[in-house]
C-alpha positions in Angstrom: 15.7 -74.3 -20.5 13.2 -71.8 -21.8 10.6 -73.0 -19.3 13.1 -72.4 -16.4 13.7 -68.9 -17.6 10.0 -68.1 -17.7 9.5 -69.5 -14.3 12.5 -67.5 -12.9 11.1 -64.3 -14.6 7.7 -64.9 -13.2 9.1 -65.6 -9.7 11.3 -62.4 -9.9 8.3 -60.4 -11.0 6.2 -61.7 -8.1 8.9 -60.9 -5.6 9.2 -57.4 -6.9 5.4 -56.9 -6.9 5.3 -58.2 -3.3 8.1 -55.9 -2.2 6.4 -52.8 -3.9 3.1 -53.6 -2.1 4.9 -54.0 1.2 6.7 -50.7 0.8 3.5 -48.9 -0.1 1.6 -50.3 2.9 4.5 -49.4 5.2 4.5 -45.8 3.9 0.7 -45.5 4.4 1.0 -46.9 8.0 3.9 -44.5 8.7 1.8 -41.5 7.6 -1.1 -42.6 9.8 1.2 -43.1 12.8 2.7 -39.6 12.2 -0.6 -37.9 12.2 -1.9 -34.9 10.3 -0.8 -31.3 9.8 -2.9 -28.4 11.0 -1.9 -24.9 9.8 -3.4 -21.9 11.6 -3.2 -18.3 10.5 -4.4 -15.1 12.2 -4.4 -12.1 9.8 -6.2 -9.4 11.8 -3.7 -8.8 14.6 -4.2 -5.1 15.7 -0.4 -4.5 15.9 3.0 -6.2 15.8 3.7 -5.8 19.5 4.2 -8.9 21.6 3.6 -12.4 20.3 0.7 -14.8 19.3 0.3 -17.9 21.5 -1.2 -20.8 19.6 -2.5 -23.8 21.6 -3.9 -27.1 20.3 -6.3 -28.6 22.9 -8.3 -31.8 23.6 -11.4 -31.7 25.7 -9.2 -32.8 28.7 -6.7 -29.8 28.3 -9.2 -27.1 27.3 -8.9 -24.0 29.6 -6.4 -25.9 31.8 -3.1 -24.8 30.4 -1.1 -24.8 27.2 -2.7 -27.8 25.5 -1.1 -30.8 23.9 0.9 -28.5 21.5 1.7 -24.9 22.1 4.0 -22.3 20.5 4.5 -18.5 20.6 5.1 -16.9 17.3 6.3 -13.4 16.3 3.9 -11.1 14.5 4.8 -9.8 11.1 2.6 -7.4 9.1 -0.2 -8.0 11.6 -0.2 -11.7 10.7 1.0 -14.9 12.5 1.0 -18.5 11.2 1.8 -21.8 12.9 1.8 -25.5 11.8 0.9 -28.2 14.3 2.5 -31.5 13.1 1.8 -35.1 13.8 -1.7 -34.6 15.1 -3.4 -37.9 15.7 -7.1 -38.5 14.6 -9.6 -37.2 17.2 -11.5 -34.1 18.5 -9.5 -30.9 19.0 -9.9 -27.2 19.4 -7.4 -24.3 18.9 -7.1 -21.2 21.1 -5.0 -18.2 20.0 -4.0 -15.3 22.2 -2.4 -12.0 21.3 0.1 -11.7 24.2 1.0 -8.1 23.7 3.2 -7.8 26.8 4.8 -11.3 26.4 3.9 -12.5 29.9 2.5 -15.8 28.6 -1.0 -15.4 30.0 -4.2 -13.5 29.2 -4.5 -10.3 31.1 -7.8 -9.2 32.6 -9.4 -6.1 34.1 -12.6 -6.4 36.0 -13.0 -9.9 34.7 -12.8 -8.9 31.1 -9.9 -9.9 28.8 -7.5 -7.0 27.9 -5.8 -8.9 25.1 -7.4 -10.3 21.9 -8.1 -14.0 21.6 -9.8 -16.3 19.1 -10.7 -20.0 18.6 -11.1 -22.5 15.8 -14.5 -22.1 14.1 -14.4 -18.4 15.1 -17.4 -18.6 17.5 -18.8 -15.2 18.7 -19.8 -16.0 22.2 -20.1 -14.1 25.5 -18.6 -15.7 28.6 -15.9 -18.3 28.8 -14.9 -20.1 25.6 -16.5 -23.5 25.2 -14.7 -26.5 23.7 -17.9 -27.6 21.9 -18.0 -24.3 20.0 -14.4 -24.6 18.8 -14.2 -28.3 18.3 -13.2 -29.9 15.0 -12.2 -33.5 14.0 -8.9 -34.6 12.7 -9.2 -37.5 10.3 -7.0 -38.3 7.3 -6.8 -34.8 5.8 -4.5 -31.8 6.3 -6.4 -28.9 7.9 -6.1 -25.1 7.4 -7.7 -22.6 9.8 -8.1 -18.9 9.6 -8.8 -17.5 13.1 -10.1 -14.0 13.7 -9.8 -11.9 16.9 
């Protein structure tokens, strides 16, 4: 009888161990399926007028619209922050626009931007923004960006 109890105890322990491993693997797979989180903050907004438009882009969407995720955020104390969620691994770039008149586009005069903008990696370039300058890779880590205008 003691031998049967030991066998049953060992069997129950193995079943519980197998279930715990299965649950752990399922949780890990779910996290990878959900993607990563990217937090973006702009702290040098010149005023609290209008809104800040944040856009997450791939090379296919760069300079062709609102990107794969986009949101307008109110400005408080010359700062705006957004969190992009469920971002799959890959190459991305972020573009940020201070849309002072809330017309959801960048305004120009004589071909020059009238509203401030910035990109991930904070490149200082002349001419149109390039994806290669703002590009970063999403892997298995949460990312945090500070973008300057």
